[in-house]
C-alpha positions as CSV (number, residue, x, y, z in Angstrom):
1,X,52.1,-35.6,-30.0
2,X,48.8,-32.9,-31.7
3,X,45.3,-33.4,-29.6
4,X,42.8,-32.3,-32.2
5,X,40.1,-29.5,-31.8
6,X,36.9,-30.0,-30.4
7,X,34.2,-28.3,-31.9
8,X,33.4,-25.9,-29.3
9,X,35.6,-24.7,-26.2
10,X,33.0,-22.9,-24.5
11,X,32.8,-24.6,-21.3
12,X,36.7,-24.7,-20.5
13,X,36.9,-24.0,-17.0
14,X,38.7,-27.1,-15.8
15,X,39.3,-28.6,-12.1
16,X,42.3,-27.8,-10.7
17,X,44.7,-29.9,-9.4
18,X,44.8,-30.2,-5.5
19,X,48.8,-30.9,-3.9
20,X,50.2,-33.7,-6.2
21,X,50.6,-36.9,-3.9
22,X,54.2,-37.5,-6.0
23,X,56.8,-34.4,-6.8
24,X,58.1,-33.9,-9.9
25,X,60.9,-35.9,-10.8
26,X,63.1,-32.7,-11.7
27,X,62.7,-29.5,-13.2
28,X,62.6,-29.3,-16.4
29,X,60.7,-25.6,-17.2
30,X,62.3,-22.3,-16.0
31,X,59.3,-19.7,-16.5
32,X,60.6,-16.4,-16.6
33,X,58.2,-13.6,-15.1
34,X,56.6,-15.1,-11.6
35,X,53.6,-13.4,-12.2
36,X,49.9,-14.3,-11.0
37,X,48.7,-14.7,-14.1
38,X,52.0,-18.2,-14.7
39,X,50.2,-19.4,-10.9
40,X,46.9,-19.5,-12.0
41,X,47.4,-20.8,-15.6
42,X,50.6,-22.3,-16.9
43,X,51.7,-23.5,-14.1
44,X,47.7,-25.1,-13.3
45,X,48.5,-27.0,-16.7
46,X,51.5,-28.4,-15.7
47,X,49.9,-29.3,-12.0
48,X,47.0,-31.3,-13.9
49,X,49.1,-33.1,-16.5
50,X,52.2,-34.5,-14.0
51,X,48.6,-35.7,-11.9
52,X,48.2,-38.0,-15.2
53,X,51.8,-38.2,-16.4
54,X,54.6,-37.6,-13.4
55,X,57.8,-36.8,-15.3
56,X,60.3,-34.2,-15.4
57,X,58.7,-31.2,-15.6
58,X,59.0,-29.0,-12.4
59,X,59.2,-25.8,-12.6
60,X,62.2,-23.0,-11.8
61,X,60.4,-19.9,-11.1
62,X,62.1,-15.9,-11.9
63,X,60.8,-13.5,-10.8
64,X,62.3,-10.0,-12.3
65,X,63.0,-8.0,-9.3
66,X,60.2,-8.6,-5.9
67,X,60.8,-10.9,-3.2
68,X,57.4,-11.3,-2.7
69,X,56.5,-14.5,-4.1
70,X,60.1,-15.9,-3.8
71,X,60.0,-16.3,-0.3
72,X,56.7,-17.1,-0.3
73,X,57.7,-19.8,-2.4
74,X,60.3,-20.6,0.0
75,X,58.7,-20.2,2.7
76,X,55.5,-22.7,1.9
77,X,58.0,-25.3,0.7
78,X,56.2,-24.7,-3.3
79,X,52.7,-24.4,-1.8
80,X,50.5,-21.7,-3.4
81,X,46.7,-21.6,-3.3
82,X,44.5,-20.9,-6.2
83,X,41.2,-19.4,-5.9
84,X,38.4,-20.0,-8.3
85,X,36.3,-16.9,-7.7
86,X,32.3,-17.7,-8.8
87,X,29.3,-15.4,-7.0
88,X,28.1,-18.6,-6.0
89,X,30.4,-21.7,-5.6
90,X,34.3,-20.9,-4.8
91,X,36.7,-22.9,-4.4
92,X,40.4,-23.3,-3.4
93,X,43.0,-25.7,-4.4
94,X,46.5,-26.1,-3.4
95,X,49.8,-26.3,-5.6
96,X,53.3,-27.4,-5.2
97,X,54.6,-27.6,-9.0
98,X,57.9,-25.5,-7.8
99,X,61.2,-26.6,-7.4
100,X,62.8,-23.5,-6.7
101,X,62.2,-19.9,-7.2
102,X,65.0,-16.7,-7.0
103,X,65.0,-13.0,-8.2
104,X,67.2,-12.3,-11.5
105,X,68.1,-9.3,-10.5
106,X,70.1,-10.4,-7.8
107,X,71.1,-13.9,-9.1
108,X,71.4,-13.0,-12.8
109,X,74.3,-15.6,-13.6
110,X,71.4,-18.4,-12.2
111,X,69.3,-17.2,-15.0
112,X,71.6,-18.1,-17.7
113,X,73.1,-21.2,-16.4
114,X,69.1,-22.7,-16.1
115,X,69.2,-21.5,-19.7
116,X,72.2,-23.6,-19.9
117,X,70.8,-26.3,-18.1
118,X,70.5,-29.7,-20.3
119,X,68.2,-30.9,-17.5
120,X,66.0,-28.0,-18.7
121,X,64.1,-28.3,-22.1
122,X,61.3,-25.5,-22.1
123,X,61.5,-21.6,-21.0
124,X,58.5,-20.1,-20.5
125,X,57.5,-16.3,-20.3
126,X,54.5,-14.3,-19.0
127,X,56.5,-10.7,-18.9
128,X,53.3,-8.3,-20.2
129,X,53.6,-6.8,-23.9
130,X,55.9,-4.5,-22.4
131,X,59.0,-7.1,-21.7
132,X,59.5,-7.2,-25.2
133,X,60.7,-4.1,-26.0
134,X,58.9,-3.6,-29.4
135,X,59.0,-1.1,-31.3
136,X,56.1,-0.2,-33.5
137,X,58.4,1.9,-35.2
138,X,61.3,0.4,-36.5
139,X,59.3,-3.5,-36.2
140,X,61.8,-4.6,-34.4
141,X,63.5,-4.5,-30.8
142,X,63.7,-1.1,-29.8
143,X,67.3,0.2,-29.7
144,X,66.5,3.4,-27.9
145,X,65.2,2.3,-24.4
146,X,67.9,2.5,-22.1
147,X,67.5,-1.1,-20.7
148,X,68.3,-2.3,-24.1
149,X,71.2,0.3,-24.7
150,X,72.4,-1.7,-21.2
151,X,72.2,-5.5,-22.8
152,X,73.7,-5.0,-25.7
153,X,76.5,-3.2,-24.3
154,X,77.0,-6.6,-22.2
155,X,77.1,-7.5,-18.6
156,X,74.3,-8.2,-16.1
157,X,70.8,-8.0,-18.4
158,X,67.8,-6.5,-17.2
159,X,65.5,-7.5,-20.3
160,X,63.9,-11.2,-20.7
161,X,65.3,-10.2,-24.1
162,X,69.4,-10.0,-22.6
163,X,68.8,-13.6,-20.6
164,X,67.3,-15.3,-23.5
165,X,70.4,-13.5,-25.9
166,X,72.8,-14.4,-23.2
167,X,71.5,-18.0,-22.0
168,X,71.2,-19.1,-25.4
169,X,74.5,-18.4,-26.1
170,X,76.0,-20.3,-23.2
171,X,73.4,-23.8,-24.1
172,X,75.2,-23.5,-27.7
173,X,78.8,-23.1,-26.0
174,X,77.5,-26.2,-23.7
175,X,76.2,-28.3,-26.4
176,X,73.2,-28.1,-24.2
177,X,70.8,-30.0,-26.6
178,X,67.7,-28.5,-27.9
179,X,64.9,-26.2,-25.8
180,X,61.7,-24.5,-26.9
181,X,61.0,-20.8,-26.2
182,X,57.3,-20.2,-25.2
183,X,55.8,-16.9,-25.0
184,X,52.3,-16.5,-22.7
185,X,52.1,-13.0,-23.5
186,X,49.4,-11.4,-25.1
187,X,50.9,-10.4,-29.0
188,X,49.9,-11.1,-32.2
189,X,52.3,-14.0,-33.5
190,X,54.2,-14.0,-29.5
191,X,56.5,-16.7,-30.7
192,X,57.6,-15.8,-33.9
193,X,57.6,-12.0,-32.3
194,X,60.1,-13.0,-30.0
195,X,62.4,-15.4,-32.5
196,X,63.1,-12.1,-33.9
197,X,63.6,-9.7,-30.7
198,X,66.2,-12.4,-29.4
199,X,68.4,-12.6,-32.9
200,X,68.3,-9.1,-33.4
201,X,69.8,-8.7,-29.6
202,X,72.0,-11.4,-30.3
203,X,73.4,-9.6,-33.8
204,X,73.1,-6.2,-31.6
205,X,75.7,-7.4,-29.1
206,X,77.9,-8.8,-31.5
207,X,77.3,-5.4,-33.5
208,X,78.8,-3.2,-30.0
209,X,82.0,-5.7,-29.5
210,X,81.1,-7.0,-26.6
211,X,83.8,-10.0,-25.8
212,X,80.9,-12.1,-24.5
213,X,79.2,-11.6,-28.2
214,X,81.2,-13.5,-31.0
215,X,80.6,-15.8,-34.0
216,X,77.0,-14.9,-34.3
217,X,75.9,-16.2,-37.1
218,X,76.8,-19.6,-35.6
219,X,74.8,-19.1,-32.6
220,X,71.9,-17.9,-35.0
221,X,72.4,-20.5,-37.3
222,X,72.5,-23.3,-33.9
223,X,69.0,-21.5,-32.4
224,X,67.6,-21.9,-36.1
225,X,67.9,-26.0,-35.6
226,X,67.3,-26.6,-32.4
227,X,65.3,-23.8,-30.2
228,X,61.1,-23.6,-31.3
229,X,59.2,-20.8,-30.8
230,X,55.6,-22.2,-30.4
231,X,53.0,-19.3,-30.6
232,X,50.7,-19.5,-27.9
233,X,47.5,-17.9,-26.4
234,X,46.7,-17.7,-23.1
235,X,42.6,-16.9,-21.6
236,X,42.0,-16.9,-18.3
237,X,41.5,-13.7,-15.7
238,X,43.4,-13.1,-13.0
239,X,43.3,-10.3,-10.6
240,X,45.6,-8.5,-8.6
241,X,45.9,-10.5,-5.4
242,X,44.2,-8.6,-2.5
243,X,43.8,-9.3,1.9
244,X,40.4,-10.8,1.2
245,X,42.0,-13.5,-1.2
246,X,44.6,-14.7,1.9
247,X,41.8,-14.9,3.8
248,X,39.5,-16.7,1.7
249,X,43.0,-19.2,0.9
250,X,42.7,-19.8,4.8
251,X,39.2,-20.8,4.9
252,X,39.0,-22.9,1.7
253,X,41.9,-24.6,1.7
254,X,43.1,-24.3,5.7
255,X,47.0,-22.8,3.6
256,X,48.3,-19.4,5.6
257,X,49.1,-18.5,2.0
258,X,51.3,-15.3,1.5
259,X,51.3,-16.2,-2.6
260,X,47.5,-17.3,-3.5
261,X,46.0,-16.9,-6.1
262,X,42.4,-15.5,-7.9
263,X,41.3,-16.1,-10.7
264,X,38.1,-16.5,-12.5
265,X,36.6,-20.4,-13.6
266,X,37.2,-20.1,-17.4
267,X,41.0,-21.0,-18.8
268,X,42.4,-21.7,-22.0
269,X,46.0,-22.3,-23.6
270,X,46.1,-23.0,-27.3
271,X,50.0,-23.8,-28.8
272,X,52.0,-24.8,-31.4
273,X,53.0,-28.3,-30.4
274,X,56.6,-26.9,-31.2
275,X,58.4,-28.7,-28.2
276,X,61.7,-30.4,-30.1
277,X,63.0,-31.8,-26.4
278,X,59.1,-33.1,-25.2
279,X,56.9,-31.5,-23.0
280,X,54.3,-32.4,-20.6
281,X,51.2,-33.7,-21.3
282,X,49.3,-30.3,-21.2
283,X,46.4,-31.5,-23.4
284,X,44.8,-34.0,-20.6
285,X,45.0,-30.8,-18.8
286,X,42.6,-29.4,-21.4
287,X,45.0,-26.7,-23.9
288,X,44.1,-27.4,-27.3
289,X,47.9,-27.9,-29.5
290,X,46.4,-26.6,-33.9
291,X,48.8,-25.3,-36.5
292,X,46.2,-22.5,-36.6
293,X,47.2,-20.3,-33.0
294,X,47.3,-17.0,-35.0
295,X,43.2,-17.3,-35.1
296,X,42.6,-18.3,-31.4
297,X,45.0,-15.6,-31.1
298,X,43.5,-13.0,-32.9
299,X,40.0,-13.5,-31.2
300,X,41.7,-12.8,-27.8
301,X,43.3,-9.6,-28.9
302,X,40.8,-7.9,-30.6
303,X,37.6,-9.4,-29.6
304,X,38.7,-10.0,-25.6
305,X,41.7,-7.9,-24.6
306,X,40.2,-4.8,-27.0
307,X,36.7,-5.3,-25.1
308,X,38.4,-5.3,-21.4
309,X,40.5,-2.4,-22.4
310,X,37.5,0.0,-23.4
311,X,35.4,-0.8,-20.2
312,X,38.9,0.1,-18.0
313,X,38.7,3.8,-19.3
314,X,35.5,4.0,-19.3
315,X,35.0,2.7,-16.1
316,X,38.6,4.9,-14.3
317,X,36.8,7.8,-16.3
318,X,32.9,7.0,-14.8
319,X,35.0,6.8,-11.2
320,X,34.2,2.7,-11.3
321,X,36.9,0.9,-9.3
322,X,35.8,-2.8,-10.7
323,X,35.3,-3.8,-14.5
324,X,31.8,-5.7,-13.5
325,X,30.6,-2.1,-11.9
326,X,31.6,-0.1,-15.0
327,X,29.0,-3.2,-17.2
328,X,26.6,-2.8,-14.7
329,X,26.9,1.1,-14.7
330,X,24.5,1.8,-17.9
331,X,22.9,-0.8,-20.6
332,X,24.8,1.7,-23.5
333,X,28.3,0.6,-22.2
334,X,27.6,-2.9,-22.8
335,X,26.0,-1.9,-26.2
336,X,29.4,0.4,-27.4
337,X,31.6,-2.8,-26.2
338,X,29.4,-5.5,-28.1
339,X,29.3,-2.7,-31.3
340,X,33.5,-3.1,-31.2
341,X,33.7,-6.3,-30.8
342,X,31.0,-7.1,-33.7
343,X,31.3,-4.2,-36.2
344,X,34.8,-2.9,-35.6
345,X,36.7,-6.3,-34.6
346,X,35.1,-9.8,-35.8
347,X,35.2,-8.7,-39.6
348,X,38.8,-8.3,-39.6
349,X,39.8,-11.4,-39.3
350,X,38.6,-15.6,-39.2
351,X,37.6,-16.4,-36.1
352,X,38.4,-20.8,-35.1
353,X,36.2,-22.7,-36.9
354,X,35.3,-24.7,-33.7
355,X,34.5,-21.0,-32.3
356,X,30.8,-20.4,-32.1
357,X,30.8,-16.9,-32.0
358,X,27.8,-16.3,-30.5
359,X,28.6,-17.9,-27.5
360,X,31.8,-16.4,-27.1
361,X,30.6,-13.1,-26.9
362,X,28.0,-13.9,-24.8
363,X,30.5,-15.8,-22.2
364,X,33.0,-12.6,-22.3
365,X,29.6,-10.2,-21.0
366,X,29.2,-13.0,-18.3
367,X,33.0,-13.0,-17.9
368,X,33.6,-9.2,-17.3
369,X,30.0,-9.3,-15.3
370,X,31.8,-11.7,-12.6
371,X,32.1,-9.4,-9.4
372,X,33.5,-12.0,-7.4
373,X,36.8,-11.7,-9.5
374,X,37.1,-8.0,-8.9
375,X,39.4,-7.1,-12.3
376,X,40.1,-3.4,-11.0
377,X,39.9,-0.8,-13.9
378,X,43.5,0.7,-13.5
379,X,44.9,-3.4,-13.8
380,X,43.6,-4.0,-16.8
381,X,43.7,-0.1,-18.2
382,X,47.5,-0.8,-17.2
383,X,50.5,-0.5,-19.8
384,X,48.0,0.4,-22.5
385,X,50.5,2.3,-24.6
386,X,51.8,-1.0,-25.6
387,X,48.6,-3.5,-25.1
388,X,46.7,-1.1,-27.2
389,X,49.7,-0.4,-30.0
390,X,49.0,-4.2,-30.4
391,X,45.6,-4.2,-30.9
392,X,44.0,-1.5,-32.7
393,X,46.8,-0.7,-35.1
394,X,46.0,-3.6,-38.3
395,X,41.9,-3.5,-37.9
396,X,41.8,0.6,-37.9
397,X,44.3,-0.2,-40.9
398,X,41.6,-3.0,-42.2
399,X,38.8,-0.5,-42.1
400,X,40.2,2.1,-43.7
401,X,41.6,0.3,-46.3
402,X,38.0,-0.5,-47.2
403,X,36.6,3.4,-46.5
404,X,35.2,2.7,-42.9
405,X,35.6,4.0,-39.9
406,X,35.6,1.7,-36.7
407,X,33.9,3.8,-34.0
408,X,34.3,1.9,-31.3
409,X,37.9,1.6,-31.7
410,X,38.1,5.7,-32.3
411,X,36.2,5.3,-28.7
412,X,38.8,2.9,-26.9
413,X,41.6,5.1,-28.0
414,X,39.8,8.1,-27.1
415,X,39.4,7.3,-24.1
416,X,42.7,6.1,-23.9
417,X,44.3,9.1,-24.5
418,X,41.9,11.0,-21.5
419,X,43.1,9.0,-18.7
420,X,46.8,9.0,-20.1
421,X,47.1,12.1,-21.2
422,X,45.3,14.6,-18.5
423,X,45.0,12.1,-15.1
424,X,42.7,14.4,-13.1
425,X,39.9,13.4,-15.7
426,X,39.3,10.7,-13.6
427,X,38.7,10.2,-9.5
428,X,42.1,8.5,-9.0
429,X,41.1,8.7,-4.6
430,X,38.7,6.0,-5.9
431,X,40.1,3.8,-8.8
432,X,44.2,5.0,-8.7
433,X,46.0,5.3,-11.3
434,X,46.9,3.1,-14.3
435,X,50.6,2.2,-14.6
436,X,52.5,3.2,-18.1
437,X,56.0,3.6,-19.7
438,X,55.2,6.0,-21.5
439,X,52.9,8.1,-18.8
440,X,55.2,10.8,-18.6
441,X,55.5,11.6,-22.0
442,X,51.8,11.3,-22.3
443,X,50.9,14.3,-19.4
444,X,53.5,15.9,-22.0
445,X,51.7,15.7,-24.7
446,X,48.7,17.0,-23.0
447,X,50.1,20.4,-21.0
448,X,51.3,20.5,-25.0
449,X,48.6,19.9,-27.4
450,X,44.9,21.5,-25.8
451,X,43.1,21.7,-29.0
452,X,42.0,17.5,-29.5
453,X,43.5,16.9,-33.5
454,X,47.0,18.0,-32.4
455,X,46.9,15.6,-29.6
456,X,44.9,12.9,-31.0
457,X,48.0,13.2,-34.4
458,X,50.8,13.1,-31.1
459,X,50.3,9.9,-29.2
460,X,48.9,8.1,-32.2
461,X,51.4,8.8,-34.6
462,X,54.4,11.6,-33.3
463,X,55.3,9.7,-30.5
464,X,56.2,6.4,-31.9
465,X,54.3,4.9,-29.3
466,X,51.7,4.3,-32.7
467,X,52.0,3.0,-36.0
468,X,52.8,5.5,-37.9
469,X,50.9,3.9,-40.6
470,X,48.1,5.3,-38.3
471,X,48.5,8.5,-40.3
472,X,46.9,6.7,-43.0
473,X,43.4,6.0,-41.8
474,X,42.4,10.5,-41.1
475,X,39.1,9.6,-40.7
476,X,39.7,7.5,-37.9
477,X,41.6,10.2,-36.2
478,X,39.2,13.2,-36.5
479,X,36.7,10.6,-35.1
480,X,39.0,9.8,-32.2
481,X,40.0,13.5,-31.8
482,X,36.0,14.5,-32.0
483,X,34.9,11.5,-29.5
484,X,38.3,12.7,-27.0
485,X,36.5,16.5,-27.0
486,X,33.2,14.9,-26.3
487,X,34.6,13.0,-23.2
488,X,36.6,16.4,-22.1
489,X,33.1,18.7,-23.0
490,X,30.0,16.7,-22.3
491,X,30.7,13.2,-20.6
492,X,30.9,9.9,-21.1
493,X,27.5,9.4,-21.9
494,X,27.7,11.4,-25.0
495,X,30.6,10.2,-26.1
496,X,29.4,6.5,-26.3
497,X,26.3,8.2,-27.8
498,X,28.4,9.7,-30.5
499,X,30.0,7.1,-31.1
500,X,27.3,4.7,-31.9
501,X,25.4,6.9,-33.4
502,X,28.5,7.3,-35.4
503,X,28.6,3.8,-36.1
504,X,25.4,3.3,-37.3
505,X,25.7,5.7,-40.5
């Protein structure tokens, strides 16, 4: 089942689904990563599809460690509210598509059992880029990560890659039938990356000599034939839930909701139609099925996500709590972000034919400026190491090969380095601190390397966060160091001016 692509996707906000009049006929989807994004995105599409065409597509939600959402869903009979945050017309809708929920860290065998259950036809994931343990250095599984080493050695998996490797082995042994495993995280070629990580984990477990890891060649052949890993692109700004959202839920829906999830009006989901055991009619809810997911994916990663990251780090350095506040603080902020979009990013790939790029860019600034969403700089800036490694490497090298220096991307890298190597560079008492698994090593790099050029070399080339191939862009690295020095000595406004001046050369 494949829908044709529309002439435009600019008006993609959709009517969300109220509490279904009938429960799902059964659970056919296992979701790993029971956070806000899943509940405001894939779950909404599924609820909308089930309103039009019922079927066995209830969702079993699996949280990694936290009980908060699991307990709330159980206490509320699977119901929760999705709040559409619009400055003029906010609305709230109640969903009930989750048939069960549990915590993987406490019940790892249940994860394996559900993956092996023939009733489960689809596994979806929202675990952020960090959850894939992808190494930019090895271009594969990060075998130096402690959690990966633990999973390779056997026992209860700590990572989603380990969970899938163990569960797919059990499904193969049970002859439980075909399956689709669907990454819904922001990575280039996410389905193929996920498949490669799982296959490498299976091989590594076999090499370790663990008792459960045998006949990996047969298992890998079975996965190739029976398990699909469709690529996807997901898009919706979903901020963290705050107390005000619980109050809003009571006002708009009447539900006293401990699992309320806020979201912007815009939503988009683009998928390859590779579902060997069937799927919900997500296209009814507005999902786009296409063979060219990569074009949408690059548009999102390079134009939207990278711009949001630049806004977040500039915002932290300016002491702005919200993305919308940063955008509204100075016209030059918008100017430099749009410069990065149009000059540094858009030339590096072919945008989807269905997209009007000028309208897309204009709508992005409307989305970033929606103060009702309350998207916080620290939330957007968290996990920047894994996010930026995916988003900027290829564009930087694209320009380097053509003798150009992308100044907006240099400002993005410089502001990221400034935030994470020097926690005193921004007022954390106002903004809070973004989280990052590399935080301690980045702070240590900041202590060891006082010279901006040395610090840039350490962070962007030597530490192993980014690809060593960035060393092939020496002029860009020098500009990053210059802008880092300007951020430190003259401030954000001067660094923006310097980046724009270089970008116009």
